[in-house]
C-alpha positions in Angstrom: 0.0 0.0 0.0 2.9 2.4 0.7 4.0 2.2 -3.0 0.5 3.0 -4.1 0.1 5.8 -1.6 3.4 7.5 -2.4 2.8 7.4 -6.2 -0.7 8.9 -5.8 0.6 11.5 -3.4 3.3 12.6 -5.9 0.7 12.8 -8.6 -1.6 14.9 -6.5 1.3 17.2 -5.4 1.9 17.8 -9.1 -1.8 18.5 -9.7 -2.1 21.2 -7.1 -0.3 24.0 -8.8 -2.0 23.2 -12.1 -5.4 23.2 -10.5 -4.9 26.4 -8.6 -4.1 28.2 -11.9 -6.8 26.5 -14.0 -10.0 28.0 -15.5 -11.8 24.9 -14.2 -11.4 25.9 -10.5 -11.3 29.7 -11.2 -9.8 30.6 -7.9 -10.0 34.4 -8.5 -13.7 34.1 -9.4 -14.3 31.9 -6.3 -12.7 34.6 -4.1 -14.6 37.5 -5.9 -18.0 35.9 -5.8 -17.6 34.4 -2.3 -19.0 31.1 -3.6 -21.0 28.9 -1.1 -22.0 25.2 -1.2 -24.3 24.1 -3.9 -28.1 24.1 -3.4 -28.0 20.3 -3.5 -25.6 20.3 -0.6 -27.4 23.0 1.4 -30.7 21.1 0.9 -29.2 17.9 2.2 -27.5 19.3 5.3 -29.6 22.4 6.0 -28.3 25.1 8.3 -24.7 24.3 9.4 -24.1 27.6 11.3 -22.2 26.8 14.5 -21.5 23.2 13.4 -18.1 21.5 13.0 -17.4 19.9 9.6 -14.4 17.8 8.5 -13.8 17.5 4.8 -11.8 14.3 3.9 -9.6 14.5 0.8 -10.1 18.2 0.7 -7.5 19.0 -2.1 -6.6 22.7 -1.9 -9.6 23.6 0.2 -12.1 25.4 -2.1 -15.1 23.1 -1.3 -14.1 23.0 2.4 -14.1 26.8 2.7 -17.5 27.1 1.1 -18.9 25.7 4.3 -17.0 28.2 6.4 -18.8 30.9 4.4 -22.2 29.6 5.6 -21.1 29.5 9.3 -19.5 26.1 9.9 -16.1 25.7 11.6 -14.2 23.6 9.1 -11.3 21.2 9.1 -9.8 20.0 5.8 -7.7 16.8 5.6 -5.6 15.7 2.6 -2.6 13.5 2.1 -0.8 16.1 -0.2 1.4 18.6 1.6 1.2 20.8 -1.5 -2.6 20.8 -1.2 -2.6 21.6 2.5 -0.2 24.5 1.9 -2.4 26.0 -0.9 -5.5 25.4 1.2 -4.0 27.3 4.1 -3.0 30.1 1.8 -6.5 30.2 0.2 -8.2 30.5 3.7 -6.0 33.5 4.4 -6.8 35.1 1.1 -10.5 34.5 1.7 -10.2 35.8 5.2 -11.6 32.5 6.5 -8.5 31.4 8.5 -10.3 31.9 11.9 -13.1 29.4 10.9 -10.8 26.9 9.2 -7.7 24.7 9.6 -6.0 22.2 7.3 -4.2 19.0 8.3 -2.0 16.8 6.3 -3.0 13.1 6.8 -4.5 10.2 4.9 -8.1 9.3 5.3 -7.2 6.2 7.3 -4.9 8.2 9.6 -7.3 11.2 10.0 -8.9 10.1 13.4 -5.5 9.8 15.0 -4.1 13.0 13.3 -7.1 14.9 14.7 -6.5 13.4 18.2 -9.9 11.7 18.4 -11.9 14.8 17.7 -15.5 14.3 16.6 -17.5 16.4 14.2 -21.1 17.2 13.4 -20.5 16.6 9.7 -18.1 14.5 7.7 -18.1 15.8 4.1 -16.7 13.9 1.1 -16.8 15.5 -2.3 -16.6 14.3 -5.9 -13.7 12.1 -7.0 -12.6 10.7 -3.6 -13.3 7.1 -3.1 -11.5 5.8 -6.1 -8.2 6.7 -4.5 -8.8 4.4 -1.5 -7.9 0.7 -1.5 -10.4 -0.3 1.2 -13.9 1.1 1.5 -14.3 -0.6 4.9 -11.3 1.3 6.3 -12.8 4.5 4.9 -16.1 3.8 6.7 -14.3 3.1 9.9 -12.6 6.5 9.8 -15.9 8.2 9.0 -17.5 6.5 12.1 -14.6 7.5 14.3 -14.8 11.1 13.2 -18.6 11.5 13.6 -20.3 12.5 16.8 -23.3 10.4 17.8 -26.1 11.4 15.3 -23.5 13.3 13.3 -24.0 13.2 9.6 -22.0 12.1 6.6 -22.5 13.8 3.2 -21.0 11.9 0.2 -21.1 13.0 -3.4 -19.0 10.9 -5.7 -18.6 9.3 -9.1 -21.0 6.4 -9.6 -19.1 3.0 -9.7 -21.1 2.0 -12.8 -19.7 4.9 -14.9 -16.3 4.4 -13.2 -16.3 1.0 -14.9 -16.4 2.4 -18.4 -13.4 3.3 -20.5 -12.4 7.0 -21.2 -14.7 7.1 -24.2 -17.7 5.8 -22.1 -18.4 3.1 -24.7 -17.5 -0.2 -23.1 -17.0 -1.8 -19.7 -13.3 -2.0 -19.1 -12.8 -1.8 -15.3 -14.2 -4.0 -12.6 -17.3 -2.8 -10.8 -16.3 -4.4 -7.5 -13.5 -3.6 -5.1 -10.4 -5.7 -5.9 -7.2 -6.4 -3.9 -5.0 -5.1 -6.7 -5.5 -1.6 -8.0 -6.2 -0.4 -11.5 -2.9 1.2 -12.8 -3.0 4.3 -15.0 -0.2 6.3 -16.6 -1.1 9.7 -17.9 0.2 13.3 -18.0 -3.3 14.6 -18.0 -5.5 15.8 -15.2 -9.2 16.7 -15.3 -8.7 20.4 -15.6 -7.0 22.6 -18.2 -3.4 23.5 -17.7 0.1 21.9 -17.9 0.9 18.2 -17.8 1.8 16.2 -14.8 5.3 14.9 -14.2 4.4 12.1 -11.8 2.2 10.1 -14.1 1.5 6.8 -12.5 -1.6 6.4 -10.3 -3.3 3.5 -8.5 -7.1 3.5 -8.2 -9.9 1.3 -7.0 -13.6 1.0 -7.8 -16.1 0.3 -5.0 -19.6 -1.0 -5.7 -22.7 0.6 -4.1 -23.3 -2.6 -2.1 -19.8 -2.4 -0.7 -20.2 1.3 0.2 -23.5 0.7 1.9 -22.3 -2.5 3.6 -19.1 -0.8 5.0 -21.1 2.0 6.4 -23.6 -0.4 8.0 -20.9 -2.5 9.5 -19.4 0.6 11.2 -22.6 1.9 12.6 -23.4 4.5 10.0 -27.0 4.5 8.9 -28.0 5.7 5.4 -30.9 8.2 5.4 -31.0 9.3 1.8 -29.5 8.1 -1.5 -29.8 9.4 -5.0 -28.3 8.5 -8.4 -27.5 11.4 -10.8 -27.4 11.5 -14.6 -25.1 14.5 -14.5 -21.6 15.3 -13.2 -19.4 18.4 -12.9 -16.8 17.6 -15.5 -16.7 16.1 -18.9 -16.1 12.5 -17.9 -16.9 11.2 -21.4 -16.5 13.1 -24.7 -20.2 12.7 -25.6 -21.5 14.4 -22.6 -23.2 17.8 -23.2 -22.8 20.9 -21.1 -26.0 22.2 -19.5 -27.0 25.8 -18.8 -26.1 25.1 -15.2 -22.5 24.2 -16.1 -22.9 20.5 -15.4 -22.3 17.7 -17.9 -25.3 15.6 -18.9 -26.2 12.7 -21.2 -27.6 13.6 -24.6 -31.3 12.7 -25.3 -30.4 10.1 -27.9 -28.2 8.1 -25.6 -29.2 5.6 -22.9 -29.3 7.3 -19.5 -26.9 5.9 -16.9 -25.9 7.1 -13.5 -22.8 9.3 -13.6 -22.7 10.3 -9.9 -24.5 9.7 -6.6 -25.2 11.4 -3.3 -25.6 9.9 0.1 -26.6 11.3 3.5 -26.1 9.1 6.6 -25.8 9.5 10.4 -23.9 7.7 13.1 -26.1 5.6 15.2 -26.1 6.0 18.9 
């Protein structure tokens, strides 16, 4: 696992500088417009003013800091030192450093890195679970980080669409979690900008049953679940951009789930 972790960390360290400068993330617009969480997220979690929120795999903190803008005290966790440095800088630029902190740790090490602290909300945003070898270890960390009755919000790529090749035309990758990772070698990232130097990555797919089962086994009860036929980036070349800026399936093609959302709480 150390080999996989270090390769992925090097890849994400390379991505940080590219992403910060990209049109995709538009950091200057984010600062200017004081962007807040999406309506989908706000509807799912409601008023978070005064609540504590930890964002696992926070990257350079944009999605984390959106929650600080609506009153939460936020903690971002990421395994990339470059991402944590940029997140801390972004919090200062947005004048949100009082309501936020960023900690460098893996998801599996997060409960220990945060000294056993518990949170009202664990937040996991799009593109996270595929970087984790074990979904059960992820669910165990989530449970350790939640206060009793604390809530998990997860929005991620659907494992069905994650099984398709880059063209979205044929099933190439396994739907179920496997002991050995899928190995990729690419200079590209999902944003515009320069190429990546550390090109090799290791990824895993996790079925919906495995995700639900792991949460259940660790005392996390699913309250709401939805499958989405849209996503926020052009996952396949045939997706069409909507007026809302999301990417959707054209009318002439078969509709499949591209992403999903899940809300759950810790029993007890």
